[in-house]
N, C-alpha and C positions, 0 to 999 in steps of 0.2 A: 334698600328703598329709604330714602330721605324721610324723616320723620317731620310734619309739618302740620301745624293747626291749622282748622280750618276757620275761614275769616266769616264773621256775621254781616249780614246785609241789614241796613236801616229799615225801621218799621215803615209801613204806608202811612202817609201823612193824613189821609181822610178818614174820618171816623165814622162814617155811616157805610154801609155795604153799598147802595146804589152808588154814590159819589167815589167811591173808592175803585168799583169796578169800572165806573164810566172814564173816571180819569185814569186808569191804567190802560184803559181800552186803547184812549187817544194817545196817550203818551206812546204805547206801543205801535200804533200805525205810524207816527212821527219817527220813532227810532228805526224801525225797519226801511222806511224811505231814506232816511239818512243813511244807514247801512249800506243799502243798495248802490246808493251814489258812490260811496268810498270804495266799495267791492270793485264797482266798474272801472276806477281808476287805477286799482290793485292788479285787476286782471290786465289791463293794457299795458303794464310792464310785464306781467308774466309771460303774455302771448309772444313778447318780443324777444323773450329768452329762450323758449323752447315749446315744441307743439304740445298744448294742454288744453284741458276744457274743465270750466267750473261745475258741480254738481251738488245739490242741496239734497241730502239725506231725507228722504220721505218719511220712512217709518223707523220703529225700532226693533228692526229684525236682526241688527248688528250690534245691538247694545251688549254690554256697556261700553264696547270699543268706539262705537259710532252712534250718534244719537239722532234720532227723527225728532218731530216736535215734542216738546217735553217740559215738565216742570223743574226747576234748578232749586234745590231747598237746602238749608242748613236745620237739621233736626233741633227743635229748642230744647229737648230733654238730655241730649249726649254732643251736640254740636256737630255731628258728623254730616258731611254734604254729600247728599245723594241726589239723582235723579229720577222721575218718575214720568212715565210716558203721557202725554197729552194727544194723542194721535186723534181721540175722538173728538177734541175741540178744533181739527183741521178742517182740509179740503171738503171732505163728506157732509160736515155739518154748514160749512158754509153755503153748498149747494142747496140744502135744506132751507137755510134761511132766505136763500135767495128765490126759493118757491113761495115764502109768504105770501108775498102781494097778490098771488095769482089763486090763492085759496080763500074760501069764506066759511063762516059757520062753523058747524062740528068739526070740520075737517081741519080748519086753521088751528082750533083749540087743541085737537090731537096733536098737530105739528108743532105748535109751540111748546107743549109738553114734553114731545120727544127730544126736540132740541136742547131744552133745560135738563133732560135727564143725561144728556151727554157730557155735562159739567164734570171736570175731574175736582171733586172736592176734598179728597184726602190721598196721602201717599205714606207708606210705610218704612221708616228708616231700617236696614239692613242690619245695624249694629244692636240696636236696643229695642226694634220692633215697635216703637211708639208709632201710633197712626197719627201723622201731623195733619191739622186742616190746612186748607188751601185759600179758602176764602170765607168772608165773613156770612154771606147770605145762605146759610146751610138750612136743609131742610128742618122742619119744625120739630119732627120727632126726634132728632138728635141734639136738641140745643141742650138738654140737660146734662150731656156728655162731654160739651165743649165751652171753653171760658172765651167768649168771643173777645175780651180785652187783650187776650194774648195772641191772638190770630193776626198773621201778616198775609196779606194777599200775594198769591204767588202768580205771577203771570206765564202764560205759555210762550216759549220760545220756539223760533223755527228750527228746522235741524241743523246738523253740523255742514259747514260749507266744506267741501274737499275738493281738493285738484287731481285731476286724473292724468296722468302720462299716458299719451297714445304713441309716443315715439318708440317707445321700447319694443313693442310688437313686431315691428318691422326687421328686428335683429335677432328675435329669440321667442320661445314660447313663454307662457306663464307658468309658473312653478305651484306645487301644491302648497295651501295655506296663503298665497297671496290673497288681498282683497281684490276683486276686480268690480269694474262697471261694464254692463252691456245691456243691449235692447232686450227687453222683455219678450220671450218668443211668441207669444200670443198678442203682441201689440207693439209694433215698431215704434210707436210714439211714446212709448214709456221707458225710462232708463231704471234697472235695477242695479244693486249691490249686495253682493254675497262674498264668502269666502271659498276659493277654489278647492275643493277636497277630491275631487274624481277625475282622472286623467283618461285619454283615450285608451282602447285596448284592455280595459280592466273590468272586473267586476268588482263593484264597491259594496262592502256589506255594513250596515250599523248594528252594534251590537254591545249591551251593557256600557253605555254611552260613549264608545270609542268607535273608531272608524279601521276597517280591514280591507285589503285587496288582495285578489289573485289575477293571473292571467286571463282574459276572456276566454282564450281560446284553449285553456287547460282546465276542463272542469273537475278534473280530480284533484288539483292542486289545493293544498290548505291553504286559507286566508290568512295573510301576515298584516299584524297591526300596525298602523301608519303612525308613526311616532313625529312629534313636532321638533323642529331644531329649538335650542334651548331659549333665544330671542324670543320665538313665537310662543313658545309654553309661558314665557314670563309675561308676557304682553297679554296672554289670553286667561291669565288667571283672574278670578271675580272673588271680592272680599266676603268673609265671613262674621269676623269679629275683631277687634282690636282693643287692646287694653287702655289705649288713649282715650275711649270714648265709652267708658264704662257708667252708666247714668248712676248719678248721686241719689236721685228720685227711687230707683229701684233699690239700691243699696238700703236707704232709710227704711225702707219696708221690709227689712229682712230679705230681700233676694240675693241669693248667693252670687258671688263672683265666679265668673266661669273657669278661672284656674286655680287648681288647689294642690297643694302637697300632699302625697301619698302616705308620709310617715310624719310624726311629729318632731324627729330630731333629726333633719336635715335643712330644709328650705326655711327662711324667714322670711314671711309676705308681710310686706308694710303697705295699708290701705289708707289714705287720707281723703275723705270726701271734701270736695269743694261746692261751690255754688251750682256746678252743672256736671262734672264728672268726678270720679274716684282716681287719684292719682296712686298707683301700684308700683312698689319695687320688689323685686325677688333676689334675696342675697343668700348665698350659701358660703362657708368657709370651715372646710373640713382638711387639714393638712394630712390626714393619715386615714381616709375612709376606705373601709374594706369592700363596699358595695356603692351602686351608683342610687342617688336619691332624685327622685323625679318630682317634677310639677305635671298635672296632666290636665288638660282641656275637656271640659264638658259642655254639651251643646245643650244648655239649658236655656230655652227660648220662651219669653212671656207672651202670652196671648193677651187679647183687650182685657178680658176678666181679671188678669193678673194686674194688668195697667190701671184699672179702675180702683183696685185697692190701694195702690202705690199713689195715685194721684190724691184719693181721700187721704192718706196718712199724712202727705204733704200739706192738705188743708188742716187737718184736724189735730196731727202732731201725736196720735197715739196709736200703734199697729193693734194693739189688743182692743182698744175702744172700737176701731173700725170691723175688727174681726166679729167681735161680739155683737155690734148693730147688725153685721150681716148674716150672723148664725153659723160662724165659722169658729173653728178651734184653731190653735197654733199646729197641731197635727194635721189638721187638713189643708192650713196654708202650706205646709212643708210637702204634703204628700202631693199636691197639684202641679208639680214642677219637676217632673222626672227629666232626665236627660234623654236626647233623641239623638239618632242618625243626622248626618248632615245632608241637607237636601238640596235641590237645584234652585232655591230662592234666588230671585233677581228682583231687587227694587223697583227697577224699570218697568216690572209688570204688576207691582201692588199696588194697584190705583183703586180708588173708591169712586165711582162715579155717583151722580146724585140719583138716577134712578134705583142704583142699589142701595144707597143708604135710605131712601124712602122705604124699600121693601125689607132690608134686613136690619138697619139701624146703624150704628157707629161701630161697625167691624167689617172685616174682608171677609166673607162666606163662600169658600172655593166650593163648587159644585162639578161634578164630572161631566154634565151636557151643557155647561155653559161657557161661551167664549173664554172667559177671564179664569177658567177651571185650575189653568196652572199659576195663579197668580201668587200663592205662597210657598210654590215648589211641589213635585209630587215623585222626584225622582231620588232614591238613594245615591249620593255623588262621593264614591270613596276614593277619586284621585283627588288629594289635598296637598296643600305646603304649609309650612311652617315659617314664619318669619321673628326673627329675635335681634333686639338691639342690646348688645351685652358689654359691659365694661370687664375686661380681665385685669384683675388687681394683681395677680403674681403669675409667672408663666410655669403653672404646674398643673398636675391632674388632668382630669378628661372632662369634657363637654359633649353631651349624646343628645341629638335630634332625633324623633322617634314618629312616624307615622303609620297608624294601623289601617291595614285593607283585608277585610274578611278573617279578622283574628292574626293576621300576620302582620311582625312588627318590622317595618322598613327603618333601617337605623343608619345614621351618619356619626362617629364617633371620631372626635377631634382630639388628639394629644395636644395640650396646650404649652408641653414644653418644647416640642420638634416641628409642630404644626401637621403633622401626620394625620391623614383622614383615612378612617375604614368604614366600609358601607357593608352592612350585613343585613340578613334576613331571620328571624326568628320566629318560631311557631309559638304563639301563644298557647295554644293545646298543650304542648309537652314542655315549653320554656327552653327549647333547645335551639341552636342555630342550624340552620338548613345549608347545604353544599352549595353556597353562592356567596363569592365576595368581590369586592373592588375596592381600589385604594389610590391615593392620590397625595399631593402635598397643598395644605390649604393656606398657608402662609402665616397663620396664627401662632407665633412662636414666641411671643413677647407680650407684656402687659399693655395694655390699650383697648379702646373703643371699636368695636367691630359691628357690623351689621350682617347677618347670617339670613340666607333662605335655603329651605331643604323642600324638595317637591319630589312627590312619587305621582307622575303623570305617564301615560299611554306606556306601561310597562316599563319604564326607565326612572332611575333615581339620579337627580340633577342637584347640585350643590351651588350656592353663589356665596361669595364674601365680598362685601364691600360693592356688589354689583357685578364682580367680574366671577364668571364661571369657573369652577375647580376641575381639572382635567382628572377624571378618576378612571379613564381608560373605558372598557365597556361596561357600563354599569346598565345595560337592559338585561330583562329576564324575561322567560317565557312562563305562565301560569301551567299550562299544559304538560310541561314537563318537570317542574318544581314543586308543585303542590298535589296533595293527594285529591283526586276527582278532577283536576285542570280547572280551566277556566269557569266551565259550567257551574261548578260545585262552589263558587267564590259567591257566600252569602254571607250577611253580616254574623257577626259572632261576640258572644261574650261566655265568659265560664259560668258553670253551674252554680258555683259558690259565691260569685262576684269578686274574687280574687284580683282576677284580670277582667276587667270592664270591656275590654276589646274595641269593638266599634263604637260602643257609647263614650269611651274616653280617647278618640282616635288621634291624638296630638300630644306629644310629651315632650318637655326638656329636662335633661338629667345631668346630673355633675357628680364627680367622683375625685375626692382628694383635690378640690379646687377651691379657688378663693374668687368669686365674680359675682356680678350683680346685673340681673336683667331688668332693663329699664323699660321694654315695650314688648309685648307678644301678640303677634300677627296671626290669624288663622284666615288661609284663601283655600279657593277649589277650582279645579279644572272647569271647563265647558263641560256638559253633558248632552250628547246628540240622541235626541229621541228616534227610535226606531218605529218611524211611522211612514205608512205609503198609503196612496189614495189609489182604489177605493177600498182595499182591503181593510184598512183600519178606519174607516169613516167615521165611527162612533168614538173612537179613543185616541186622539191625535195629541194629546197632552201628558200620555204616560205609556210606557212601552210594556206593561205588565196588565194582566186581567184586571176587570173590575173586581172589586170585594166589599165584602161588608164593613171591614177595618174603615175607621176614617183615617186621613192622613196623619194627625198625630199618634194615633195609636199604631199606624202601620210602622212608624217612625221610632216608637218608643217601646215597645212590646217584642221581647225576643220572641214567644210564641207567635207572631204574626210574620217574622221574617223569612219563614218558608216561601211565603207568597212571592218574593223576589224571585224565585225559580222559574215564574211564569215569564221573564222578560223575553220578550220577543227579538228576533233579528229580522232585517229587511236587506234583501239584495238587489242592487241596480246596475244594470248593464250600461256601461260607458263604450260606445262603438268609435270607430275611427271619425274625425272630425266633429267630434261632441265632448263637451264637459260636463261635471257634475259639481253643482254648487250648492251650499248650505249657508243659514245664517248663524251667527254666534249666537243670538236668542233663539234657541231652539225651541221652545213651547210656543211662542209666537211669531215663529218665520215661516212665510209662505215660499218654500224654496223649490229645490228639484224634485223634492221627495211627494210633494202635495201640488203640482202643478196640474193635474188631470182633475182635481175637484172643482164642483161649482162654487161660483162665488169668487174666484181669483179674476181679478179686472183684466177686461179685454177677452179676445178669444182664446179658446183651449190652445195649449201647445201641443206638437206632435207627439210629446212624450216626455218623460220625466229627465230631460237633459237640456242642455244649452248647446244650441249650434255655433260652432268655433267661430263663423262668421259674422255672428252677432255681438262679439267681443268689441268693446270701445276702448278699453286701457285699463292700467293698473292704478289703484288709488294710491296717492303719494303722501300726502299730508291733511290735516284739518288746517287750513290756513285763515278761516275766519269763523270761529265759533261766536255765539251770540254775546252781544256787549255787556260787560258788568262794571260799573265802577269807573275810575276817572283817574286823573293826577292829583295825588295828595294835595289837599289845600286848595284845590280849584272845585268849582261846582261839577256836578256830574254831567258828563257829555254823553248824549245817548249813543253815538256811534263809536265810543272809545274802543279800541280793540281790546280784547281779553287776551293779551300776551299769554297769560300761563296755561290756557287751555290750547294753546296752538302746539301741535304736535305730529310726529309722522304717524302713519298708519302703518301698524304692523299686524 
């Protein structure tokens, strides 16, 4: 993936909250009107080309692939661009506002307070976990936490406008993993968009975040995992961390960088803090190294208490003075940040509404019985990918990429002299390779700059070099035959001595006898599908394990708690002839086929957890009109100017 810096948007010109919000609201109405006119002209040409239909994404159930109503934000602490849902500011709130003239007295005041409580006032950056304020008129109880002079008003943008191809359905059936648009079974006037995951004639199982199927008429058959094709797997990865967006504010407060060398005699790490981020380079030059030297990623995630210290250090200049004022020792500060397992955090879900801010203060507080309980992630997500921009200075030695799942090291080792790549699996408990291997030709056989991506998703290993998939033959594996205890025993692991951190250091980059420099390292995760079914799981729809007294942060950081993941449930769904099964990419907040029988779903209840094939409209083709942003350089901003960069195919 090409490395790009994130553009910064201009600060809102209005100085007072009231003027800023009113001006923004009027501007938004004008902008959306102009956009609608332009879109109408675009569609007129599209309809002449092929049979198609435009569709506006209503919710965030497919995020981050496709966006519903949302805020589009550049993190002021690290520069990363992310989106946060603003669906609470959408049509449902508009209907409440429309009711206001018809109510009086206490009821009117209660309704006004409820409408105000739906404002999205904050969103969390996935890179540095900074809680970014979205507007200046914040609740009074959080004003001590936020410098209003630094706050930019973040408007709500409508969902992505996509083009749906209806013509192709006349010639063939949709394929698994396609994104499809259909009439909601409970209300023919409502269009839904989801990903097709279950086909007619099969039993679909959701287990450990993955999807499995068996023939519906073969109850004794073992379900087989469904693996995404390489292009779908790449498109559905979600960001976890990127060294291009390491916050300089955190670094100044002695917050550790997430990538570190495991020995002192191998890699040289150069870290240069700038005004916003820390520029990092990882170099090694060992002509005759006998062993592989490793960099390892640790998922050290700051919480709001850590950010309070970091902001205080930025204002006061001394970490020791800040810690002393707070009654903390340097040891307390060091011990407050243990590495964690990687969870299914999605910034789109990590919003702070006004009502929650008034109750909890300036932080997102997950709760197992509240609608936003999954906003910070609840599931251990072991299917990971690592991306590396590397400058190979001499064609010698080896470069290795390593991903850990349940203590097993899935490894791609590239010979930098002849380009050959070997895929292997090493058991961290014994340090010995398992009887599994695949190989191919990477094309990296000379000095130069390369972009590498290595993924372990859906029980398969995938390697890309400069965006092209490397053919390694059959790189799939079966945990039930390869690992002791099989799939059910795949729990997080670290060695008792800490010599192998296992799933607490789940990503590694190694080199042996090589001369090279890594200029960027990034970690990604796969989608985790939650095994939830209504009514069986009506009280716990955002996690697929039993409720526990462990907090989420404890569950993700304490090895003594990890046995609890053995309670992860599986859920089976029959898909009969003439039926399809669909799910959203944003599993914690997707009301899809799993949950269509639950109360609160708009419209009448469907006949069951399935989609009738006759309700299918077509396949989503592209996002042809994202929200406008910017204009022609050197000219005033045009509200309806297309955001060409975000136009994309739907995968």
